N, C-alpha and C positions, 0 to 999 in steps of 0.2 A: 485772627486771634488778637485780642486786645491785651495790652500790658504796658508797664513802664519800660523805659529804654533799658535794653540789656545789651551787653557787648555781643557782637556777632563773632563767629569763628574766625573771620578774616581780620579782626582787629588785633593788632600786635600787643597792645598794652591796655590794662584796665583804665577806664575813664576816657579813652580815645573817642573822638566825636564820630557820630554816625549820622547819615543824612535823615534818618527817621526821627521824627519828633516824639516826645513822650506821649503815651496814650494814643498812638495811631496804629492802624492795622497795616497789613503788608501792602495794601494799595495806597497808603498814605492818607487815609481818611481819618481825621481827628475824632476821637471818641465824643467830646463835648458837642461838636457839630452834628455828629450822627445822632446823638440822643435828642438834641434840640429839634432836628428834622423829624425824628420819629414821633416826638410829642406833638409837634405842630400838625403832622399828618393825621395822627389819631384824633386830635381835636377837630380837624376839618371833617373827618368821617363821622364823628359823633354829632357835630352840628348839622351836617347834611342829613343824617338819619332822623334828627329831631323834626325836621321840616318836611321830610319825604312822605310821611303818612298822616293823613288828615281826612276829615269828613266835612261836608258843608251842605247847606240847603241851596238848591238852585232856585226853587220857589216854594213857598212865598218868601218875601223878604222879612227880615226882623222888623217888628212893629207894624206889619201890614194889617189892614182891615179887609176881611174877606167875607164872601157870602157862601154859606153852606149849601151844597157840598163844594169843596175847593180842592185844587190839585196841589200835591206835595211831590217835589222832585228832589232826589238825593244825589250827591256826588261823593266820590271817594278818590283820594290820591295816594299812590304808593302801595296800594293793595288791590287785589282782584276780587270782583264780586263773583261768588260761586254759590250754588244752592246749598241749603242745609244738608248735612251729611258729608259734604266734601271737607276733609280735614287735612288740607295742604297748608304749608307755611304761607303767611301773608295773603290769606284768602278769608272770605267771610260773607256775611249778608247783613242787610239793614234791618233795624227795628225802630219803631217810633213809640216813644213814651209820652203819653198825654198827661200833662200836669205832674211830671216827675223829673227827677234828676238823673244824671249819668249813673250807670251801674258799675259797681266796683269791679276792677279787673279780675277775671277768673270766675266771677259769680255768674250763674245762669240767668238769662232773661226770663222773667216769669211769663206764663201763658195765662193772660187774663184780659179784660176789656181795656185796661190802661196801657198794656204793652202789645203793640201790633207787630207781628212777625212777617217778614217778607222773605221767607225761606225758599222761594223758587228763584231768588236772585233778582226780584223786581227792583227797579230804580225809581219808580214813581207810583203814586196811588191817588185815589180820590178819598178824601176824609169828610165825613158828615158829623158835625157837632152842633149842639144847640147854641143859641146866642150866648156870648160871654167872652171873658178874657182867658186865654190859655197859654201855657208854656209847652212848646213842642220840643222834645229832646230826641235827636237822632242818635242811636247807639249802634255801632258796628260790632259784630260778634263773630266768632268762628263757626264752623259747621256744626258744632255741638251746642250752639246758642250761648257759649261762654263769652262774656264781655271782654273787649280789649281795653276797657276802662275809659277814664276821662280823656286821654289823648285822642281817642277815636270816637268822641261824642261832640255834639254841638247842640245848643239850645237857642231857640228863638221865641219871641212872644208874638201872638196874633190875637186880634179881636174878631170874633165871629158876629156878624150882624144878622 
């Protein structure tokens, strides 16, 4: 229990000194130190969480020139790849958006030629595109194809020859 210094029953007169300092608990932990430690610990957890979940392209590299068809490999950190339909926390599957941006968190990934779904839990594929410059955006989404948003997306540019 936290509180200002109060006389204990064993103190003979009001204002007599006690070994306890103001705003300490029964174990002698000072309230300001406790709060400072609590805030620091919470900020460490928040920072660790911010870096714990991410996606990346294993190949191709950003700016690569490739010949069609070419291999695309996905990676994810801090989450587990599961097939579509599996709705567990911190799980999902990859999507590849051709010439498009990340999908807003909570929005469903469309089913069309521009949005490729890897609902069986695939982590690589072969993509066939005509010659040109492309932006490839990987989007991780949950088992219901709902996007985890920008933090779980990554875009690269490739030139197909």
